[in-house]
N, C-alpha and C positions, 0 to 999 in steps of 0.2 A: 282556791288557785289563780284565777283571773287577776284580784286584787295586787296577789303577790307579783303575778307577771308585770302588772302596770307600775308597780311599783320599782320594780328592776329596770323598767324599760325608762322610765320619768328622768332619773339621776344621769342614765348614759345618753339621754337626748339634750340633756343641760347641757353637756359638756362639748356637744357638738357647735363648730363655728358656724352657725344658720347665717350670720351675715355674710361671711366669706362666701359660702356656697353660693348663696343667693349673686351676690356680683361675681363670681367665677362662672355661674349660669347664663347671666347677660352678657358678659363679655365674648363666651365663647358663640352665644347665638349670633353676636356682631359677624364672628369670623365665620362661622357656617352658612350666613347669609350670603357674604362676600364671595366667600369660594364657590358656591352653587352658582353664582351669577357670573360665573368664569374670568373673576379678574387674577393678576399677578399673584403668588403666594406673600411678594414682600410688602403690598397693597393691603393685604390680608392681616398683615402682621401690624403694620402700621393702625389698621382702624379698631384691631381689637387692643392694641396699646395705649392708643387714644382715651378709649372708652373705660379702660383700667384708670388712668389717670382723672378721669373726670369722675369714678367713682371714689376716689379716695385710696385706692391700692398703693400699696408700699414699692411693689415690683411685680411684673408679669412677663413672662418668657413661653413663648410658643415655638413648636415644629411642624410647618404645614407641609403636605404632599398633596396631589392631586386630588386625594378621596379624604383626607383625613387631617387632623387638627389634635396634637398634643399640647395642652395649655395647663402652666403652673403659675398659680397667682397668691403671691405673698405679702402678708398683713401682719407688721412687727413679728413674732418669732414664731409662728404660723404660717403654713401652706396647702394649698388644697391643687392637685393635678388632676385633671380629668383629660379625657379622650373620646372625641367623637367622629363619627365617620360622616360624609357627605356622598351618598350612593345616587344621588338623582342630581344630575348637573348640566348645565346648558352655559347660553349665553344670552343674557338682557341686559341689554347696555343702560337704559333706564332706572333698573335696579341698582345695575355699579355707579351710575349717577346719583341718586338718589341715596343711596348709603353712603357715599363720598360727601356730599353734601351734608349729612347729619355730623359724620366724622369731624368734617371742618370747622362746621358750625356749633361744636360742643362748648357749652360752658366752662366755667372753672369746677363748678360742682355738679352732680345730677346725681338721682335716686336710682336703685335698681328698676323701681315701677315705670319712671319716666322714659328708661332706655327701651323698656318691653313695650311701651306704649307707642313709641317712635317706631320701633321695628315692625311693630303690629301693621301700622299704617301703612309702611312701603310694601309688608309681604301681601297684604290682602289685594294691592294696586292689580287690578288684570291687564293684561298685555294690550299695547297700544293700537294694535292691528288686527283684527281678524283674520282667521287661517287662511281664508282666499289671498287678501292683500300680502300675507307674508310670504304664501307660495307665490306668488306673479312677483315680487321683490326677487326673489330668488331666481324665476325664470327670467326677468329680464338682466341680471345681473349677469346669468350663463350666456343669454343671446350676447349681450356687448363681449364678453369673452370669445366669443365665436368671431365677431367682427377682429378683433385685436388677433386673433388667430388665423387671419385671412380667410374665415368662411364667406360662403357665397349667402346673397339674400335670401333664396329660398331654404338653403340649411340651417339661417341664422333663427326663421321663423320654426323649423323644426324644434331646435335647441329649445325655442323660448317655450312650447309645447310640453316637453318632455320634461324639462328640468323644471316646470310649474307643477307636473303631476307628482314627480319625486321627491319635491320639497313638501307636498301636500301629505303624502305618504310618510315621509320620516317624521311630521311634526306628531301626524296623527299616533304614530308608535311610539314616539318617544313621550308623550302624554301618559300612553297608557303602561310605561314602564317598561318596555321591551326591551333587550339588551342591545347597546351602542354598536356592538359589533355585527349582529345581525340585523338590526336597523339601516346601517349604512351599505351593508351587502343588498338587502331587498330594495332599497330606495334607488340604488343603482343599478341594478337591475332592472328596475321598472322604468328608470328614464333614457336608458340603453335600448330597451326593447320597444318604447315609443319612438324612441328617434329613428330607429331603421324603420319602424312599421311607417312612419312619414314620409319616409325617402321612397321607399316603397307604392306609397300611395300616389307621390309624385309621378313613379314609372308609368303605374296605370293610366296616368290621364297624357302620357305623353310628354311629361317634362324629362329633361336629362338632366339627372342631381347625382353627381359621384358620393359613394360611401367613404368620405373622408375623414383621417381622425382629428381636422380640423373642429369639424361640428359635433363630430362624435363626441370627443372628450370634453367639448366645453359644456355638454348635456348636463354631466357628473361634475362640474365645479363647484356647484352649493354645498358640495362633501368636504370640502377641504377644510381641514382642521385648522383654521388660521390661528384663533384666539391660544389652543395649548401649544401650538408652535413658536408664536412670539413670545407669551410669556415663558415658556421655557427658556428661551435663549436669554431674555432680562433677568430670570431667577438663577440661570447659570453663570451670568456675568457678576451677578451679586454672590456668588461662592456657595450659592443654596441649590446644592446638588441634589439632596433628595426630591426637592419640589422639581426643579426642572429637568433631571432624568425621568421622572415619574412622567410629566405632561409629555415629553418627547417621546417615550414608549406608547402612550397612549395615541398621541396624534400619527405615529408611525401605524401603529395598531389599524387605525381608521382609514389611511390613506390603504395598507394592504388589501382590507376589506373590498374597497373600493374598488381597485384594482383588479380584484380576482374577480367582481362581475361583468367588469367592462371587459376582460379577456374572455370571460366564458361566453358572453353575449355575442363576441365575435366571432365565436364557432359556427353561427347560424349563416354569415355568409363572409364573403373577402371585403377587407377593410384596406384602402389606402393610407398610409402611415408617412409617405414620403414628404420630405419639405415640400411646401406649397408658397407659389410667387402671389403676393398680395394682387387687388385689384389696379390694374394700370391707369393711374391718376397723376395727374401736376402735384407738385409738392404741396402747395398749399392745403389743396383741397383734399389731399393724404391725411397730411397732420391734423386739420380738423374733423376728420373723420374719425382717426384715432383718439382727439381730443375727448370727443363727443361719446365714443364707447368708453373711456377711461371713467367721464362721469357719470355715465350711466350705472356701469359695473359697481363702483364702488358705492354709491346712492343705494343700487339695489342690494349689497350686503351690508349695509348700514341698517334698513328698513328691515331686513330679514332678522339683523341681530336687536329688534326693538328699540331701535334709536330714535329719539324723537327729530321731527323733520330740521328743526335747524341744527342739530348734533350731525345728522345725514348729511345734509348739504354743504358743510363746513367739511367733513373729511370726503364727502365727492371732489368739492373743489380742489383740496389738499391732492387728492389722487390723480385727477386729471392733469393739475399741473407737471406733478412728480413724474408721472408716466410717461406723458408726452416726451417730457424731456429725456426720460430715459431712451425712448426709442429713436431720437432723434439722436443722440448721441452714438448709439448703436449702428445706427445707418450711416455714421460719417466716421467709420473707424474706431470707434473707443469699443475695447472688450467688453463684450456684455457684462460680465463680471464688475467690472469697474463702473460702466454705467448705469448698473444696479446699486452699489455702494454709495455712488452719488446721489443717485435718486432717491435713496433711503435716509440718506445724512438731512437731503432736503426735507424729506416727509418729517422727520424728526424735528426740525427747524420750524417749519412751519405750523406743525402742530404745536410745539411752546408757546407760540405767538398767539394761536388760534384758541387753543384752550381755556386760558382766563377769561377770554371774551365770549366765548360761547354762551355761558361757562360747560367745560365737558371734560372728564377724566380723561388723560392722554391715550390710556389703552385704547379708549373706547371711539377714537380718532385715528389713530394708528392702524390698527388690524384690517379696517378695510380700505384704508388708501393703500396698502401693500400686497393685498390679496390679488389684484389683478396682476401682480409682476413674477405670480409663482407659475414656472413653466410647465402648464400640464399635459400639453400634446407632446413634449419631449421627453416627460415620465413613460408616458403610454405607451411611445416607440421603445422605451428600454425593456417594457413586460415584452413586446412584439418580438422584440428581437432574442430576446432570452427563449421564448417561446420557439423560434425559428432554429436555434442552436446556435446562432451568430453571438458568440459569446464577448468576442473583440467590440463590435459595434454595440454590446450590452454595457459594458462595463463604462466605454466612453459614453454611453448616454447619461448611465447614472450618475457619472462623475461629472457630467455638464448640471444635471439637477440639483446635486447634493453642492455644486459651488455657487450656483446662483442663490438658492436657498440660504446658505453660509452669507450669501453678501447681504441678500436682503437682513438677516439677524445683526451683521457686522454694521451694517450702515445705520439701525436703527439705535445700538448701543453705542455707537461714536457721539451721534447726537445727542443722545440722553446723557452722556460723559460731560457736554458742552453747555446743557440747556438745564439739567437738574441737578444743581449743588448736593442736594440733599440725598439724592441717590448715588452721585458719583463719590462723596464722602461718606465711609463708615465709621460714624460718633460712637461705636459701641454701646 
């Protein structure tokens, strides 16, 4: 009976397109690694298409969402369709760069084994920075956010401590496979709790520090889903709505999760969410301080995303120039939405110039550079006003947040249209 079963299976196995199956698996692995590293869906498709071409596949098509890839590989009259899920994903700028370098350096012909060998080398690379450095980078970025939001020096110090601890916990939970929504809520709760505890400690030592939203919100801004938000805009601009909408929904869920924790911790004590005047300084030192804060903020986020130093410094310089220009325009009568659009167009142009010289994938420079423009304090004010029952003020604050976020996306898309012909023109 066993011999008969073997004879039955062998002819069946001989009919399978074993070569095509192997090629499809290598192509899909490339896409899965790109998607898990946090890049945009259109880049995932480009990478898969490049590997397919090098492997000698006649035609390759793919549908990519935030967590799934459905790919069809054609060779002659036969084809193979495979579906894969990416259940564990984050942002790894170095991996995006390595995968992009592999894609752009592919020879005219390559074997399946060579593809897997290259991907094995990339996948086996550990993170550039240990957990403590990653957490401290997030803390420094959030402290810089506090400066940009007019927080006072002692508040900035409290933000540094709280955000560092929050990111350390967030990273630990993520590496253990904890639910992303739960991870966001727990990390936000820890950061907010530590911030309030730090302010209370100041009071115990006789230091008068207000519990103001400018510092309180800054300590949670490491949770901003910058890559999903920006890649969602770029994907939807390419009319890839299945990818763009899924990314946007995920980003919204993460923001809501953080906001719930932020609001819940405020029930422990009163929080001042009124507009705050900046520290009184002459124009030159004021904008110098804003420039340094922008530089540190973008640099911290870039390092948190596991960017190599050269890439991180390039993003930081771009973010410093663009955000300082945005703040200057807003202070001199330009509507904040228009100032944000112009600043993000500037980001896109500078990134297009810097990316080939770094060299870095464009997305790894864009996202950190614009994160410092997201209005975190204003978003929290909308939650506070909603809780107080002031629906008119709530709607006004939410509309302002939405308009500024849309301005960021519009600015980046406009810059992309002028600086990336391959992206701007759909060759079908």
